[in-house]
N, CA, C and O atoms as a GROMACS GRO file, in nm:
protein
  648
    1MET      N    1   1.646   4.885   1.241
    1MET     CA    2   1.687   4.882   1.101
    1MET      C    3   1.822   4.827   1.106
    1MET      O    4   1.903   4.870   1.188
    2THR      N    5   1.855   4.729   1.016
    2THR     CA    6   1.991   4.681   1.012
    2THR      C    7   2.062   4.750   0.888
    2THR      O    8   2.000   4.813   0.803
    3ALA      N    9   2.183   4.733   0.887
    3ALA     CA   10   2.265   4.788   0.788
    3ALA      C   11   2.229   4.732   0.654
    3ALA      O   12   2.249   4.804   0.555
    4HIS      N   13   2.175   4.606   0.638
    4HIS     CA   14   2.155   4.559   0.513
    4HIS      C   15   2.011   4.588   0.460
    4HIS      O   16   1.976   4.553   0.347
    5SER      N   17   1.930   4.651   0.545
    5SER     CA   18   1.796   4.684   0.498
    5SER      C   19   1.783   4.834   0.441
    5SER      O   20   1.676   4.880   0.401
    6ILE      N   21   1.895   4.899   0.442
    6ILE     CA   22   1.879   5.040   0.394
    6ILE      C   23   1.885   5.032   0.234
    6ILE      O   24   1.977   4.978   0.173
    7PRO      N   25   1.772   5.095   0.172
    7PRO     CA   26   1.758   5.086   0.034
    7PRO      C   27   1.874   5.167  -0.033
    7PRO      O   28   1.928   5.261   0.024
    8SER      N   29   1.907   5.123  -0.158
    8SER     CA   30   2.003   5.178  -0.243
    8SER      C   31   1.944   5.317  -0.283
    8SER      O   32   1.831   5.327  -0.329
    9PRO      N   33   2.032   5.430  -0.260
    9PRO     CA   34   1.988   5.569  -0.308
    9PRO      C   35   1.992   5.583  -0.460
    9PRO      O   36   2.059   5.505  -0.527
   10ALA      N   37   1.929   5.670  -0.508
   10ALA     CA   38   1.941   5.704  -0.650
   10ALA      C   39   2.064   5.795  -0.670
   10ALA      O   40   2.062   5.914  -0.640
   11ILE      N   41   2.167   5.734  -0.721
   11ILE     CA   42   2.291   5.806  -0.759
   11ILE      C   43   2.322   5.795  -0.897
   11ILE      O   44   2.319   5.686  -0.955
   12PRO      N   45   2.352   5.908  -0.957
   12PRO     CA   46   2.380   6.037  -0.905
   12PRO      C   47   2.244   6.118  -0.900
   12PRO      O   48   2.149   6.092  -0.974
   13SER      N   49   2.242   6.215  -0.810
   13SER     CA   50   2.136   6.322  -0.803
   13SER      C   51   2.198   6.451  -0.805
   13SER      O   52   2.320   6.458  -0.791
   14PRO      N   53   2.124   6.562  -0.823
   14PRO     CA   54   2.180   6.689  -0.817
   14PRO      C   55   2.269   6.722  -0.697
   14PRO      O   56   2.367   6.795  -0.712
   15ALA      N   57   2.237   6.669  -0.578
   15ALA     CA   58   2.312   6.701  -0.460
   15ALA      C   59   2.422   6.601  -0.430
   15ALA      O   60   2.510   6.624  -0.347
   16ILE      N   61   2.413   6.490  -0.500
   16ILE     CA   62   2.505   6.383  -0.472
   16ILE      C   63   2.602   6.358  -0.602
   16ILE      O   64   2.551   6.320  -0.708
   17PRO      N   65   2.720   6.378  -0.592
   17PRO     CA   66   2.820   6.359  -0.692
   17PRO      C   67   2.819   6.223  -0.737
   17PRO      O   68   2.795   6.139  -0.650
   18SER      N   69   2.843   6.178  -0.863
   18SER     CA   70   2.856   6.046  -0.899
   18SER      C   71   2.990   5.993  -0.838
   18SER      O   72   3.089   6.065  -0.826
   19PRO      N   73   2.984   5.857  -0.800
   19PRO     CA   74   3.097   5.796  -0.745
   19PRO      C   75   3.226   5.817  -0.820
   19PRO      O   76   3.333   5.836  -0.761
   20ASP      N   77   3.216   5.813  -0.948
   20ASP     CA   78   3.337   5.830  -1.037
   20ASP      C   79   3.409   5.966  -1.023
   20ASP      O   80   3.526   5.983  -1.060
   21ARG      N   81   3.331   6.059  -0.969
   21ARG     CA   82   3.393   6.195  -0.948
   21ARG      C   83   3.442   6.231  -0.803
   21ARG      O   84   3.485   6.342  -0.771
   22LEU      N   85   3.428   6.123  -0.718
   22LEU     CA   86   3.464   6.126  -0.581
   22LEU      C   87   3.591   6.057  -0.558
   22LEU      O   88   3.624   5.957  -0.622
   23THR      N   89   3.666   6.114  -0.460
   23THR     CA   90   3.802   6.058  -0.411
   23THR      C   91   3.778   5.994  -0.272
   23THR      O   92   3.729   6.059  -0.180
   24VAL      N   93   3.811   5.874  -0.261
   24VAL     CA   94   3.796   5.798  -0.128
   24VAL      C   95   3.943   5.775  -0.070
   24VAL      O   96   4.041   5.738  -0.136
   25LEU      N   97   3.938   5.803   0.067
   25LEU     CA   98   4.062   5.763   0.138
   25LEU      C   99   4.020   5.629   0.212
   25LEU      O  100   3.924   5.630   0.288
   26LEU      N  101   4.090   5.521   0.189
   26LEU     CA  102   4.068   5.407   0.245
   26LEU      C  103   4.177   5.364   0.350
   26LEU      O  104   4.293   5.347   0.311
   27VAL      N  105   4.143   5.346   0.482
   27VAL     CA  106   4.240   5.323   0.573
   27VAL      C  107   4.217   5.193   0.652
   27VAL      O  108   4.119   5.181   0.726
   28ASP      N  109   4.302   5.101   0.636
   28ASP     CA  110   4.290   4.967   0.697
   28ASP      C  111   4.444   4.910   0.718
   28ASP      O  112   4.531   4.933   0.634
   29ASP      N  113   4.467   4.843   0.823
   29ASP     CA  114   4.618   4.802   0.851
   29ASP      C  115   4.640   4.678   0.764
   29ASP      O  116   4.754   4.641   0.738
   30SER      N  117   4.530   4.611   0.719
   30SER     CA  118   4.542   4.487   0.649
   30SER      C  119   4.544   4.517   0.497
   30SER      O  120   4.449   4.576   0.445
   31ARG      N  121   4.648   4.478   0.430
   31ARG     CA  122   4.646   4.504   0.287
   31ARG      C  123   4.550   4.414   0.208
   31ARG      O  124   4.496   4.460   0.108
   32PRO      N  125   4.527   4.288   0.248
   32PRO     CA  126   4.426   4.203   0.188
   32PRO      C  127   4.284   4.262   0.195
   32PRO      O  128   4.205   4.258   0.100
   33VAL      N  129   4.256   4.320   0.322
   33VAL     CA  130   4.126   4.384   0.340
   33VAL      C  131   4.100   4.509   0.257
   33VAL      O  132   3.990   4.534   0.208
   34ARG      N  133   4.212   4.588   0.244
   34ARG     CA  134   4.220   4.712   0.157
   34ARG      C  135   4.190   4.671   0.016
   34ARG      O  136   4.120   4.741  -0.058
   35GLY      N  137   4.248   4.549  -0.025
   35GLY     CA  138   4.233   4.507  -0.164
   35GLY      C  139   4.089   4.468  -0.197
   35GLY      O  140   4.038   4.493  -0.306
   36VAL      N  141   4.024   4.401  -0.091
   36VAL     CA  142   3.880   4.357  -0.118
   36VAL      C  143   3.794   4.486  -0.120
   36VAL      O  144   3.709   4.498  -0.208
   37ILE      N  145   3.810   4.578  -0.030
   37ILE     CA  146   3.727   4.698  -0.015
   37ILE      C  147   3.751   4.784  -0.155
   37ILE      O  148   3.656   4.828  -0.220
   38ARG      N  149   3.878   4.801  -0.190
   38ARG     CA  150   3.899   4.863  -0.311
   38ARG      C  151   3.825   4.803  -0.434
   38ARG      O  152   3.771   4.874  -0.519
   39THR      N  153   3.826   4.674  -0.439
   39THR     CA  154   3.755   4.609  -0.545
   39THR      C  155   3.607   4.640  -0.546
   39THR      O  156   3.548   4.672  -0.649
   40LEU      N  157   3.543   4.629  -0.416
   40LEU     CA  158   3.415   4.665  -0.397
   40LEU      C  159   3.387   4.807  -0.445
   40LEU      O  160   3.293   4.829  -0.522
   41LEU      N  161   3.469   4.903  -0.400
   41LEU     CA  162   3.448   5.044  -0.436
   41LEU      C  163   3.463   5.068  -0.597
   41LEU      O  164   3.385   5.144  -0.655
   42ASN      N  165   3.557   5.006  -0.658
   42ASN     CA  166   3.573   5.015  -0.802
   42ASN      C  167   3.451   4.950  -0.876
   42ASN      O  168   3.409   4.989  -0.985
   43GLY      N  169   3.402   4.852  -0.806
   43GLY     CA  170   3.272   4.786  -0.887
   43GLY      C  171   3.159   4.868  -0.866
   43GLY      O  172   3.063   4.850  -0.942
   44ILE      N  173   3.150   4.961  -0.773
   44ILE     CA  174   3.031   5.045  -0.774
   44ILE      C  175   3.060   5.174  -0.822
   44ILE      O  176   2.977   5.263  -0.801
   45GLY      N  177   3.176   5.203  -0.892
   45GLY     CA  178   3.198   5.320  -0.957
   45GLY      C  179   3.309   5.419  -0.900
   45GLY      O  180   3.344   5.516  -0.967
   46PHE      N  181   3.361   5.394  -0.782
   46PHE     CA  182   3.462   5.477  -0.730
   46PHE      C  183   3.597   5.441  -0.805
   46PHE      O  184   3.652   5.331  -0.797
   47ALA      N  185   3.642   5.543  -0.876
   47ALA     CA  186   3.767   5.524  -0.956
   47ALA      C  187   3.888   5.566  -0.881
   47ALA      O  188   3.993   5.505  -0.895
   48ARG      N  189   3.876   5.678  -0.795
   48ARG     CA  190   3.986   5.737  -0.730
   48ARG      C  191   3.987   5.694  -0.578
   48ARG      O  192   3.923   5.758  -0.495
   49VAL      N  193   4.061   5.582  -0.545
   49VAL     CA  194   4.074   5.529  -0.412
   49VAL      C  195   4.220   5.536  -0.376
   49VAL      O  196   4.305   5.484  -0.447
   50PHE      N  197   4.248   5.605  -0.264
   50PHE     CA  198   4.385   5.611  -0.207
   50PHE      C  199   4.390   5.530  -0.086
   50PHE      O  200   4.295   5.530  -0.008
   51GLU      N  201   4.492   5.462  -0.067
   51GLU     CA  202   4.493   5.354   0.047
   51GLU      C  203   4.607   5.393   0.154
   51GLU      O  204   4.720   5.427   0.118
   52ALA      N  205   4.572   5.386   0.270
   52ALA     CA  206   4.678   5.399   0.379
   52ALA      C  207   4.660   5.285   0.477
   52ALA      O  208   4.550   5.235   0.498
   53ALA      N  209   4.779   5.244   0.540
   53ALA     CA  210   4.784   5.142   0.639
   53ALA      C  211   4.760   5.184   0.777
   53ALA      O  212   4.712   5.110   0.863
   54ASP      N  213   4.798   5.312   0.798
   54ASP     CA  214   4.778   5.370   0.943
   54ASP      C  215   4.739   5.516   0.945
   54ASP      O  216   4.722   5.579   0.841
   55GLY      N  217   4.726   5.568   1.065
   55GLY     CA  218   4.672   5.704   1.074
   55GLY      C  219   4.779   5.806   1.023
   55GLY      O  220   4.744   5.907   0.962
   56ASP      N  221   4.900   5.780   1.048
   56ASP     CA  222   4.993   5.886   0.988
   56ASP      C  223   4.985   5.893   0.846
   56ASP      O  224   4.977   6.001   0.787
   57GLU      N  225   4.988   5.777   0.786
   57GLU     CA  226   4.996   5.780   0.635
   57GLU      C  227   4.859   5.834   0.581
   57GLU      O  228   4.856   5.894   0.474
   58ALA      N  229   4.756   5.815   0.649
   58ALA     CA  230   4.616   5.861   0.608
   58ALA      C  231   4.619   6.021   0.620
   58ALA      O  232   4.566   6.093   0.535
   59LEU      N  233   4.682   6.067   0.726
   59LEU     CA  234   4.681   6.225   0.734
   59LEU      C  235   4.749   6.282   0.619
   59LEU      O  236   4.700   6.379   0.560
   60VAL      N  237   4.880   6.217   0.575
   60VAL     CA  238   4.951   6.278   0.467
   60VAL      C  239   4.869   6.272   0.333
   60VAL      O  240   4.871   6.364   0.253
   61LEU      N  241   4.798   6.158   0.315
   61LEU     CA  242   4.717   6.142   0.198
   61LEU      C  243   4.595   6.238   0.197
   61LEU      O  244   4.555   6.291   0.093
   62ALA      N  245   4.539   6.257   0.318
   62ALA     CA  246   4.417   6.342   0.326
   62ALA      C  247   4.462   6.482   0.294
   62ALA      O  248   4.383   6.553   0.233
   63ARG      N  249   4.588   6.534   0.332
   63ARG     CA  250   4.631   6.666   0.294
   63ARG      C  251   4.654   6.677   0.142
   63ARG      O  252   4.633   6.781   0.081
   64THR      N  253   4.697   6.568   0.087
   64THR     CA  254   4.735   6.575  -0.063
   64THR      C  255   4.631   6.545  -0.154
   64THR      O  256   4.618   6.618  -0.253
   65CYS      N  257   4.550   6.445  -0.136
   65CYS     CA  258   4.447   6.398  -0.230
   65CYS      C  259   4.310   6.452  -0.197
   65CYS      O  260   4.213   6.428  -0.269
   66ARG      N  261   4.304   6.525  -0.088
   66ARG     CA  262   4.171   6.595  -0.061
   66ARG      C  263   4.053   6.500  -0.084
   66ARG      O  264   3.975   6.521  -0.177
   67PRO      N  265   4.039   6.402  -0.006
   67PRO     CA  266   3.926   6.309  -0.031
   67PRO      C  267   3.798   6.368   0.000
   67PRO      O  268   3.783   6.462   0.077
   68ASP      N  269   3.694   6.301  -0.070
   68ASP     CA  270   3.557   6.336  -0.048
   68ASP      C  271   3.484   6.255   0.063
   68ASP      O  272   3.378   6.290   0.116
   69LEU      N  273   3.561   6.131   0.094
   69LEU     CA  274   3.508   6.044   0.194
   69LEU      C  275   3.623   5.965   0.254
   69LEU      O  276   3.723   5.941   0.187
   70ALA      N  277   3.608   5.928   0.373
   70ALA     CA  278   3.719   5.840   0.428
   70ALA      C  279   3.648   5.720   0.493
   70ALA      O  280   3.555   5.732   0.572
   71LEU      N  281   3.702   5.597   0.450
   71LEU     CA  282   3.647   5.469   0.507
   71LEU      C  283   3.763   5.428   0.599
   71LEU      O  284   3.875   5.405   0.551
   72VAL      N  285   3.739   5.420   0.726
   72VAL     CA  286   3.850   5.393   0.816
   72VAL      C  287   3.812   5.274   0.911
   72VAL      O  288   3.709   5.274   0.978
   73ASP      N  289   3.903   5.174   0.910
   73ASP     CA  290   3.878   5.058   0.993
   73ASP      C  291   3.892   5.105   1.130
   73ASP      O  292   3.973   5.193   1.159
   74TYR      N  293   3.810   5.047   1.224
   74TYR     CA  294   3.816   5.084   1.368
   74TYR      C  295   3.958   5.040   1.429
   74TYR      O  296   4.021   5.116   1.502
   75ASP      N  297   4.003   4.916   1.396
   75ASP     CA  298   4.124   4.864   1.454
   75ASP      C  299   4.239   4.895   1.364
   75ASP      O  300   4.251   4.826   1.263
   76LEU      N  301   4.329   4.997   1.389
   76LEU     CA  302   4.433   5.037   1.308
   76LEU      C  303   4.564   4.994   1.373
   76LEU      O  304   4.664   5.060   1.345
   77GLY      N  305   4.572   4.901   1.450
   77GLY     CA  306   4.696   4.848   1.524
   77GLY      C  307   4.713   4.926   1.651
   77GLY      O  308   4.651   4.899   1.753
   78GLN      N  309   4.805   5.030   1.642
   78GLN     CA  310   4.856   5.109   1.751
   78GLN      C  311   4.748   5.220   1.781
   78GLN      O  312   4.757   5.280   1.888
   79ALA      N  313   4.654   5.250   1.699
   79ALA     CA  314   4.562   5.358   1.722
   79ALA      C  315   4.425   5.303   1.671
   79ALA      O  316   4.416   5.193   1.617
   80THR      N  317   4.322   5.385   1.690
   80THR     CA  318   4.187   5.339   1.637
   80THR      C  319   4.139   5.433   1.541
   80THR      O  320   4.194   5.542   1.530
   81GLY      N  321   4.029   5.396   1.462
   81GLY     CA  322   3.975   5.478   1.365
   81GLY      C  323   3.920   5.609   1.432
   81GLY      O  324   3.915   5.715   1.369
   82LEU      N  325   3.879   5.597   1.555
   82LEU     CA  326   3.823   5.707   1.614
   82LEU      C  327   3.947   5.811   1.651
   82LEU      O  328   3.927   5.933   1.648
   83ASP      N  329   4.046   5.769   1.678
   83ASP     CA  330   4.164   5.856   1.692
   83ASP      C  331   4.199   5.929   1.556
   83ASP      O  332   4.230   6.048   1.551
   84LEU      N  333   4.190   5.851   1.454
   84LEU     CA  334   4.219   5.916   1.322
   84LEU      C  335   4.108   6.007   1.280
   84LEU      O  336   4.138   6.109   1.218
   85ALA      N  337   3.984   5.980   1.308
   85ALA     CA  338   3.867   6.070   1.273
   85ALA      C  339   3.894   6.210   1.351
   85ALA      O  340   3.878   6.317   1.294
   86ARG      N  341   3.934   6.202   1.476
   86ARG     CA  342   3.958   6.326   1.556
   86ARG      C  343   4.083   6.403   1.486
   86ARG      O  344   4.080   6.525   1.471
   87ARG      N  345   4.184   6.329   1.448
   87ARG     CA  346   4.303   6.395   1.383
   87ARG      C  347   4.254   6.457   1.255
   87ARG      O  348   4.288   6.573   1.232
   88LEU      N  349   4.179   6.392   1.169
   88LEU     CA  350   4.136   6.448   1.042
   88LEU      C  351   4.065   6.584   1.054
   88LEU      O  352   4.064   6.670   0.965
   89ARG      N  353   4.003   6.594   1.177
   89ARG     CA  354   3.927   6.723   1.201
   89ARG      C  355   3.997   6.831   1.272
   89ARG      O  356   3.950   6.945   1.278
   90ASP      N  357   4.114   6.797   1.329
   90ASP     CA  358   4.202   6.884   1.408
   90ASP      C  359   4.272   6.993   1.306
   90ASP      O  360   4.342   6.955   1.212
   91PRO      N  361   4.250   7.121   1.329
   91PRO     CA  362   4.304   7.226   1.246
   91PRO      C  363   4.470   7.216   1.247
   91PRO      O  364   4.537   7.250   1.149
   92LEU      N  365   4.519   7.172   1.351
   92LEU     CA  366   4.671   7.169   1.349
   92LEU      C  367   4.722   7.042   1.282
   92LEU      O  368   4.843   7.029   1.258
   93GLN      N  369   4.634   6.950   1.252
   93GLN     CA  370   4.690   6.832   1.183
   93GLN      C  371   4.633   6.814   1.042
   93GLN      O  372   4.710   6.776   0.954
   94CYS      N  373   4.514   6.838   1.016
   94CYS     CA  374   4.454   6.821   0.890
   94CYS      C  375   4.347   6.929   0.848
   94CYS      O  376   4.342   6.981   0.736
   95ALA      N  377   4.267   6.954   0.949
   95ALA     CA  378   4.151   7.053   0.927
   95ALA      C  379   4.058   7.025   0.833
   95ALA      O  380   4.030   7.103   0.742
   96ARG      N  381   3.999   6.900   0.849
   96ARG     CA  382   3.891   6.863   0.756
   96ARG      C  383   3.768   6.828   0.837
   96ARG      O  384   3.734   6.711   0.854
   97PRO      N  385   3.700   6.934   0.888
   97PRO     CA  386   3.587   6.908   0.970
   97PRO      C  387   3.464   6.861   0.886
   97PRO      O  388   3.366   6.812   0.943
   98ASP      N  389   3.468   6.874   0.764
   98ASP     CA  390   3.347   6.849   0.682
   98ASP      C  391   3.359   6.711   0.615
   98ASP      O  392   3.269   6.665   0.543
   99LEU      N  393   3.472   6.649   0.641
   99LEU     CA  394   3.506   6.518   0.578
   99LEU      C  395   3.411   6.409   0.627
   99LEU      O  396   3.403   6.390   0.748
  100PRO      N  397   3.336   6.334   0.539
  100PRO     CA  398   3.262   6.232   0.608
  100PRO      C  399   3.349   6.105   0.632
  100PRO      O  400   3.414   6.049   0.543
  101VAL      N  401   3.344   6.069   0.754
  101VAL     CA  402   3.435   5.948   0.800
  101VAL      C  403   3.333   5.844   0.840
  101VAL      O  404   3.250   5.859   0.930
  102PHE      N  405   3.350   5.727   0.755
  102PHE     CA  406   3.270   5.607   0.788
  102PHE      C  407   3.363   5.506   0.851
  102PHE      O  408   3.458   5.459   0.788
  103LEU      N  409   3.336   5.473   0.974
  103LEU     CA  410   3.412   5.388   1.059
  103LEU      C  411   3.365   5.243   1.018
  103LEU      O  412   3.244   5.220   1.014
  104LEU      N  413   3.457   5.145   0.988
  104LEU     CA  414   3.423   5.014   0.960
  104LEU      C  415   3.466   4.921   1.082
  104LEU      O  416   3.577   4.923   1.135
  105ALA      N  417   3.369   4.848   1.113
  105ALA     CA  418   3.397   4.762   1.236
  105ALA      C  419   3.363   4.614   1.210
  105ALA      O  420   3.253   4.581   1.166
  106ALA      N  421   3.455   4.531   1.237
  106ALA     CA  422   3.435   4.390   1.218
  106ALA      C  423   3.346   4.328   1.313
  106ALA      O  424   3.270   4.239   1.273
  107ASP      N  425   3.346   4.362   1.427
  107ASP     CA  426   3.260   4.303   1.532
  107ASP      C  427   3.142   4.398   1.563
  107ASP      O  428   3.130   4.506   1.506
  108GLY      N  429   3.057   4.355   1.654
  108GLY     CA  430   2.956   4.440   1.696
  108GLY      C  431   3.016   4.585   1.749
  108GLY      O  432   3.125   4.596   1.805
  109PHE      N  433   2.932   4.684   1.722
  109PHE     CA  434   2.979   4.823   1.742
  109PHE      C  435   2.914   4.899   1.857
  109PHE      O  436   2.925   5.021   1.866
  110ALA      N  437   2.850   4.829   1.941
  110ALA     CA  438   2.781   4.879   2.051
  110ALA      C  439   2.877   4.974   2.139
  110ALA      O  440   2.846   5.084   2.184
  111HIS      N  441   2.983   4.918   2.152
  111HIS     CA  442   3.087   4.984   2.249
  111HIS      C  443   3.145   5.108   2.174
  111HIS      O  444   3.216   5.186   2.239
  112LEU      N  445   3.119   5.133   2.043
  112LEU     CA  446   3.177   5.238   1.972
  112LEU      C  447   3.080   5.354   1.974
  112LEU      O  448   3.122   5.460   1.927
  113VAL      N  449   2.969   5.352   2.017
  113VAL     CA  450   2.857   5.454   1.999
  113VAL      C  451   2.910   5.586   2.047
  113VAL      O  452   2.929   5.678   1.967
  114ARG      N  453   2.934   5.599   2.178
  114ARG     CA  454   2.971   5.732   2.241
  114ARG      C  455   3.096   5.779   2.171
  114ARG      O  456   3.093   5.893   2.126
  115GLY      N  457   3.203   5.710   2.157
  115GLY     CA  458   3.320   5.744   2.090
  115GLY      C  459   3.309   5.799   1.956
  115GLY      O  460   3.369   5.899   1.916
  116ALA      N  461   3.216   5.717   1.879
  116ALA     CA  462   3.201   5.759   1.740
  116ALA      C  463   3.131   5.898   1.726
  116ALA      O  464   3.170   5.980   1.643
  117ARG      N  465   3.036   5.918   1.802
  117ARG     CA  466   2.965   6.045   1.805
  117ARG      C  467   3.064   6.155   1.852
  117ARG      O  468   3.070   6.259   1.786
  118ALA      N  469   3.138   6.138   1.955
  118ALA     CA  470   3.229   6.240   1.996
  118ALA      C  471   3.331   6.276   1.904
  118ALA      O  472   3.373   6.391   1.896
  119ALA      N  473   3.378   6.169   1.824
  119ALA     CA  474   3.484   6.178   1.719
  119ALA      C  475   3.427   6.248   1.594
  119ALA      O  476   3.505   6.288   1.507
  120GLY      N  477   3.302   6.264   1.582
  120GLY     CA  478   3.239   6.312   1.456
  120GLY      C  479   3.225   6.222   1.345
  120GLY      O  480   3.211   6.261   1.229
  121VAL      N  481   3.229   6.088   1.384
  121VAL     CA  482   3.208   5.982   1.277
  121VAL      C  483   3.076   5.999   1.210
  121VAL      O  484   2.975   6.012   1.279
  122SER      N  485   3.068   5.999   1.078
  122SER     CA  486   2.940   6.013   1.011
  122SER      C  487   2.866   5.880   1.018
  122SER      O  488   2.744   5.886   1.036
  123ALA      N  489   2.919   5.773   1.006
  123ALA     CA  490   2.846   5.645   1.016
  123ALA      C  491   2.943   5.532   1.061
  123ALA      O  492   3.064   5.538   1.040
  124VAL      N  493   2.883   5.434   1.123
  124VAL     CA  494   2.949   5.312   1.161
  124VAL      C  495   2.895   5.201   1.071
  124VAL      O  496   2.775   5.175   1.075
  125LEU      N  497   2.977   5.135   0.992
  125LEU     CA  498   2.932   5.031   0.896
  125LEU      C  499   3.000   4.899   0.940
  125LEU      O  500   3.116   4.896   0.983
  126PRO      N  501   2.918   4.784   0.927
  126PRO     CA  502   2.979   4.668   0.963
  126PRO      C  503   3.066   4.610   0.848
  126PRO      O  504   3.037   4.638   0.732
  127LYS      N  505   3.163   4.536   0.877
  127LYS     CA  506   3.247   4.457   0.776
  127LYS      C  507   3.196   4.316   0.784
  127LYS      O  508   3.179   4.259   0.891
  128PRO      N  509   3.173   4.261   0.665
  128PRO     CA  510   3.215   4.325   0.537
  128PRO      C  511   3.130   4.426   0.497
  128PRO      O  512   3.013   4.426   0.535
  129VAL      N  513   3.177   4.521   0.418
  129VAL     CA  514   3.099   4.630   0.366
  129VAL      C  515   2.998   4.590   0.265
  129VAL      O  516   3.033   4.517   0.172
  130ASN      N  517   2.874   4.633   0.277
  130ASN     CA  518   2.765   4.617   0.187
  130ASN      C  519   2.754   4.734   0.105
  130ASN      O  520   2.731   4.843   0.157
  131PRO      N  521   2.771   4.717  -0.035
  131PRO     CA  522   2.769   4.824  -0.128
  131PRO      C  523   2.657   4.918  -0.112
  131PRO      O  524   2.677   5.040  -0.118
  132ARG      N  525   2.531   4.864  -0.092
  132ARG     CA  526   2.404   4.940  -0.082
  132ARG      C  527   2.420   5.030   0.038
  132ARG      O  528   2.396   5.150   0.025
  133THR      N  529   2.456   4.984   0.145
  133THR     CA  530   2.465   5.042   0.272
  133THR      C  531   2.565   5.168   0.253
  133THR      O  532   2.536   5.283   0.289
  134LEU      N  533   2.687   5.131   0.190
  134LEU     CA  534   2.778   5.244   0.174
  134LEU      C  535   2.722   5.355   0.083
  134LEU      O  536   2.737   5.474   0.113
  135LEU      N  537   2.654   5.313  -0.036
  135LEU     CA  538   2.590   5.421  -0.110
  135LEU      C  539   2.490   5.493  -0.044
  135LEU      O  540   2.489   5.615  -0.061
  136ALA      N  541   2.392   5.435   0.040
  136ALA     CA  542   2.299   5.495   0.127
  136ALA      C  543   2.362   5.594   0.220
  136ALA      O  544   2.316   5.708   0.227
  137GLY      N  545   2.460   5.559   0.287
  137GLY     CA  546   2.538   5.649   0.379
  137GLY      C  547   2.597   5.773   0.312
  137GLY      O  548   2.594   5.886   0.360
  138LEU      N  549   2.654   5.738   0.193
  138LEU     CA  550   2.712   5.859   0.114
  138LEU      C  551   2.603   5.948   0.070
  138LEU      O  552   2.621   6.070   0.077
  139ALA      N  553   2.485   5.899   0.023
  139ALA     CA  554   2.380   5.984  -0.010
  139ALA      C  555   2.338   6.074   0.097
  139ALA      O  556   2.322   6.195   0.078
  140ALA      N  557   2.319   6.013   0.213
  140ALA     CA  558   2.271   6.089   0.335
  140ALA      C  559   2.384   6.183   0.371
  140ALA      O  560   2.354   6.298   0.405
  141SER      N  561   2.502   6.149   0.366
  141SER     CA  562   2.611   6.236   0.409
  141SER      C  563   2.626   6.362   0.322
  141SER      O  564   2.664   6.469   0.371
  142PHE      N  565   2.596   6.348   0.190
  142PHE     CA  566   2.601   6.464   0.103
  142PHE      C  567   2.480   6.549   0.123
  142PHE      O  568   2.489   6.671   0.114
  143SER      N  569   2.362   6.485   0.150
  143SER     CA  570   2.243   6.570   0.166
  143SER      C  571   2.235   6.627   0.300
  143SER      O  572   2.172   6.732   0.310
  144ALA      N  573   2.290   6.574   0.408
  144ALA     CA  574   2.295   6.627   0.544
  144ALA      C  575   2.412   6.594   0.608
  144ALA      O  576   2.415   6.496   0.684
  145PRO      N  577   2.519   6.668   0.586
  145PRO     CA  578   2.650   6.644   0.657
  145PRO      C  579   2.634   6.638   0.807
  145PRO      O  580   2.549   6.699   0.871
  146GLY      N  581   2.732   6.553   0.859
  146GLY     CA  582   2.732   6.526   1.001
  146GLY      C  583   2.694   6.375   1.028
  146GLY      O  584   2.708   6.288   0.942
  147LEU      N  585   2.644   6.350   1.152
  147LEU     CA  586   2.612   6.210   1.190
  147LEU      C  587   2.483   6.179   1.113
  147LEU      O  588   2.387   6.257   1.116
  148LEU      N  589   2.482   6.056   1.039
  148LEU     CA  590   2.373   6.034   0.962
  148LEU      C  591   2.262   5.975   1.045
  148LEU      O  592   2.289   5.897   1.136
  149PRO      N  593   2.129   6.011   1.015
  149PRO     CA  594   2.010   5.956   1.076
  149PRO      C  595   2.016   5.802   1.074
  149PRO      O  596   1.991   5.739   1.177
  150GLU      N  597   2.049   5.738   0.958
  150GLU     CA  598   2.056   5.596   0.951
  150GLU      C  599   2.156   5.542   1.055
  150GLU      O  600   2.131   5.452   1.135
  151SER      N  601   2.272   5.608   1.045
  151SER     CA  602   2.386   5.564   1.144
  151SER      C  603   2.335   5.590   1.292
  151SER      O  604   2.357   5.503   1.377
  152THR      N  605   2.274   5.697   1.322
  152THR     CA  606   2.220   5.714   1.450
  152THR      C  607   2.125   5.599   1.502
  152THR      O  608   2.129   5.552   1.615
  153ALA      N  609   2.041   5.562   1.400
  153ALA     CA  610   1.941   5.449   1.439
  153ALA      C  611   2.024   5.313   1.452
  153ALA      O  612   1.992   5.231   1.538
  154MET      N  613   2.126   5.291   1.369
  154MET     CA  614   2.205   5.176   1.385
  154MET      C  615   2.287   5.183   1.525
  154MET      O  616   2.298   5.084   1.596
  155LEU      N  617   2.336   5.292   1.553
  155LEU     CA  618   2.417   5.305   1.675
  155LEU      C  619   2.319   5.286   1.800
  155LEU      O  620   2.356   5.223   1.898
  156ASP      N  621   2.195   5.341   1.791
  156ASP     CA  622   2.106   5.335   1.902
  156ASP      C  623   2.066   5.196   1.921
  156ASP      O  624   2.065   5.144   2.032
  157SER      N  625   2.034   5.132   1.809
  157SER     CA  626   1.990   4.990   1.811
  157SER      C  627   2.108   4.896   1.873
  157SER      O  628   2.083   4.801   1.947
  158ALA      N  629   2.226   4.932   1.839
  158ALA     CA  630   2.341   4.847   1.892
  158ALA      C  631   2.357   4.874   2.040
  158ALA      O  632   2.395   4.786   2.118
  159THR      N  633   2.329   4.991   2.076
  159THR     CA  634   2.336   5.026   2.231
  159THR      C  635   2.228   4.947   2.297
  159THR      O  636   2.257   4.891   2.403
  160ARG      N  637   2.114   4.934   2.253
  160ARG     CA  638   2.005   4.855   2.314
  160ARG      C  639   2.035   4.713   2.318
  160ARG      O  640   2.006   4.650   2.420
  161GLU      N  641   2.088   4.657   2.221
  161GLU     CA  642   2.127   4.514   2.203
  161GLU      C  643   2.246   4.480   2.283
  161GLU      O  644   2.255   4.368   2.334
  162GLY      N  645   2.337   4.567   2.295
  162GLY     CA  646   2.461   4.547   2.365
  162GLY      C  647   2.458   4.567   2.497
  162GLY      O  648   2.560   4.551   2.564
   0.00000   0.00000   0.00000
């Protein structure tokens, strides 16, 4: 299964909040990339999007804006999105073990599989972000918190191909 073949979920549903009621934390060290992703998010109904350029800024925002979802680029310059996912779940730093973290990777992500699972990443999504894939991941995340079955299939497929 490729990321682009996941069908769009029926949003909203009783278990899945409408995107306009969710808060998203968007973390990418590139301002232009954040702008493109913000535009995509706004276009599919996400009105509350907070942006951070690095892990430290993201942690401050996560504590104050209490996001429902974090979209985190893998390459954050001096750190990785995996490092940030771990920090978001650390009780001494942020204590958000339930926060769905979607890791965004520009290149193939076969090398991210083990680390993504260990860091508690909910899904690994390719860049550019596909709105249907994002919504499908969000739906799966709210219905079954933790590592998404679709993501597991994508990660396993990447491992075989890589």
